[in-house]
C-alpha positions in Angstrom: -33.3 7.4 7.5 -33.1 4.5 5.0 -30.8 6.6 2.8 -28.7 7.5 5.8 -28.2 3.8 6.6 -27.4 3.0 3.0 -24.8 5.8 3.0 -23.1 4.6 6.2 -23.0 1.1 4.8 -21.5 2.3 1.5 -18.8 4.3 3.3 -18.0 1.4 5.6 -17.6 -1.0 2.6 -15.4 1.6 0.8 -13.2 2.1 3.9 -12.7 -1.7 4.1 -11.4 -1.7 0.5 -8.9 1.1 1.2 -5.3 0.1 1.3 -3.5 1.4 4.5 0.2 2.2 4.7 1.8 3.3 7.9 5.3 4.6 7.1 8.0 5.6 9.5 10.5 8.2 8.2 13.7 8.8 10.0 13.9 12.4 11.2 17.1 13.2 9.3 15.7 12.1 5.9 15.0 15.1 3.6 11.3 15.7 3.1 11.6 15.9 -0.7 13.4 12.5 -0.7 10.7 10.9 1.4 8.1 12.3 -0.9 9.9 10.8 -3.9 10.1 7.4 -2.3 6.5 7.3 -1.0 4.6 8.8 -4.0 4.5 5.6 -6.1 2.2 4.0 -3.5 -0.5 6.4 -4.9 -0.2 4.9 -8.4 -1.5 1.4 -7.5 -5.0 2.2 -8.9 -6.8 1.7 -5.6 -7.6 4.0 -2.7 -4.7 4.5 -0.3 -4.6 5.9 3.2 -1.0 6.9 4.0 0.0 7.6 7.6 3.5 9.1 8.1 5.3 9.1 11.4 8.7 10.9 11.8 11.1 10.0 14.6 14.5 8.9 15.5 15.6 5.6 13.9 15.7 3.5 17.1 12.2 4.5 18.1 10.8 3.8 14.6 12.5 0.4 14.6 10.9 -0.4 18.0 7.4 0.5 16.5 8.2 -1.6 13.5 8.9 -4.6 15.7 5.4 -4.5 17.3 3.8 -4.0 13.9 2.7 -0.4 14.5 4.5 0.5 11.2 4.5 -1.3 7.9 7.9 0.1 6.8 10.7 2.5 7.9 12.4 4.7 5.3 15.9 5.4 6.2 19.2 6.8 4.9 21.1 4.0 6.6 20.5 0.2 7.1 19.5 -1.2 10.5 22.7 -1.3 12.6 24.3 -4.7 13.2 23.5 -6.1 16.6 20.1 -4.6 16.7 17.8 -6.8 18.8 14.9 -6.3 16.5 14.7 -8.8 13.7 14.3 -6.7 10.6 15.4 -6.7 7.0 17.1 -3.9 4.9 15.8 -3.4 1.3 18.1 -1.2 -0.6 15.9 1.2 -2.6 18.7 2.8 -4.6 21.3 5.5 -4.4 21.8 9.0 -5.7 24.8 11.2 -6.4 25.2 14.2 -4.0 25.6 17.7 -5.2 26.1 21.1 -3.6 23.2 23.5 -4.1 22.7 27.3 -3.6 20.6 30.2 -4.9 21.6 31.3 -8.4 23.8 34.2 -7.3 25.8 32.0 -4.9 25.8 29.1 -7.3 27.4 31.2 -10.0 30.1 32.5 -7.6 31.1 29.0 -6.3 30.6 27.1 -9.6 33.9 28.5 -10.9 36.9 26.3 -9.8 34.5 23.8 -8.1 35.2 21.9 -5.9 38.2 23.9 -4.7 35.9 26.9 -4.4 34.4 25.2 -1.3 37.5 26.1 0.7 36.2 28.7 3.2 32.7 28.8 1.6 29.7 29.2 3.9 28.1 25.8 4.4 24.8 24.8 6.0 25.2 21.2 7.3 23.0 18.5 8.7 23.8 17.4 12.3 26.8 15.3 13.0 25.0 12.1 13.8 23.4 11.8 10.3 24.7 9.6 7.6 24.9 12.5 5.1 27.0 14.6 7.5 29.5 11.8 8.1 29.8 11.2 4.4 30.3 15.0 3.7 32.9 15.3 6.4 34.8 12.3 5.0 34.6 13.7 1.5 35.8 17.1 2.5 38.7 15.7 4.5 39.7 13.5 1.6 39.9 16.5 -0.6 41.5 18.7 2.0 38.7 21.3 1.9 37.6 23.2 4.9 34.4 25.2 4.3 33.1 27.6 6.9 30.1 26.0 8.7 27.6 28.7 9.3 24.7 26.6 10.4 23.8 23.0 11.5 20.2 21.8 11.3 18.2 18.8 12.4 15.3 19.7 10.1 16.3 19.5 6.4 13.4 21.7 5.3 14.5 24.5 7.7 18.1 24.2 6.3 16.8 24.8 2.8 14.8 27.9 3.9 18.0 29.4 5.2 19.8 28.4 2.0 17.1 30.1 -0.1 17.8 33.4 1.7 21.5 33.2 0.6 23.1 32.2 4.0 25.1 29.4 2.5 25.6 26.3 0.3 24.2 22.9 1.2 24.4 19.3 0.0 21.5 17.2 -1.2 20.8 14.2 -3.4 20.8 14.9 -7.2 17.4 13.2 -7.5 15.6 16.2 -5.9 17.3 18.9 -8.0 14.1 19.8 -9.9 12.2 20.2 -6.6 14.9 22.3 -5.1 14.8 24.6 -8.0 11.0 24.9 -8.0 10.5 25.1 -4.2 13.6 26.9 -2.9 15.1 28.6 -6.0 18.3 26.7 -5.6 20.4 25.2 -8.3 23.4 22.8 -8.5 26.9 24.2 -7.9 28.5 20.9 -8.7 28.5 17.2 -7.9 30.7 15.7 -5.2 32.5 13.1 -7.2 32.3 9.6 -5.7 29.8 10.5 -3.0 26.6 8.6 -3.0 23.6 8.7 -0.6 21.7 5.4 -0.2 18.1 4.9 0.8 16.5 1.8 2.5 13.1 0.4 3.3 13.2 -1.6 6.5 10.6 -4.2 7.2 10.1 -7.1 9.6 9.6 -9.5 6.7 12.2 -10.6 4.2 9.5 -10.9 1.6 7.4 -7.7 1.2 3.7 -8.4 1.4 2.1 -4.9 1.6 1.3 -3.9 -2.0 2.1 -0.2 -1.3 5.5 -1.1 0.2 6.2 -3.3 -2.8 5.3 -0.4 -5.2 7.7 1.9 -3.4 10.5 -0.6 -3.6 9.9 -1.5 -7.3 9.7 2.1 -8.3 12.8 3.2 -6.5 14.9 0.4 -7.9 13.6 1.2 -11.4 
């Protein structure tokens, strides 16, 4: 019984020293990108308990406002006129490329990007920042791919892409993981198109050490 009490006390003291990070991730952010942004929090040298919640941006911002979240990771800054007082911290940006399994990639790599005309494309839903950017880029280059699928879940989109259904766009920073996880490789970069990532907090000055580590690592 004495050993049991000592064990409970030791575990209690250990849990008190554990750093806690509750992160909201907007539902349209690719899972690989979210992993890249969050993983530096585990390199602080102290125990970390990470809690991830995924939802629509407006609902995450509402949770942030009542301090249920420490940070929201998003592909877009908080919109002007939002009633919640919050601050955007630009984490960085990445070039965007078209990816596909090796066989498709070889076929469409020739004459890229004109080869995208009529090419089968898997797209994120229309309300996402990446979709709006892609639509603008394609219109500017007078290219009209054949949209064969639209997805809310970026991971499901990549599963379909792996089977050879079509091409898809993703940030260049996750190219290695796309190759390892989905057997997809770059067809070519979309010149001039960048995807930006933000950490949104209720404080202008970041106090949570894990959030600070995420921001510093991303900017580096």
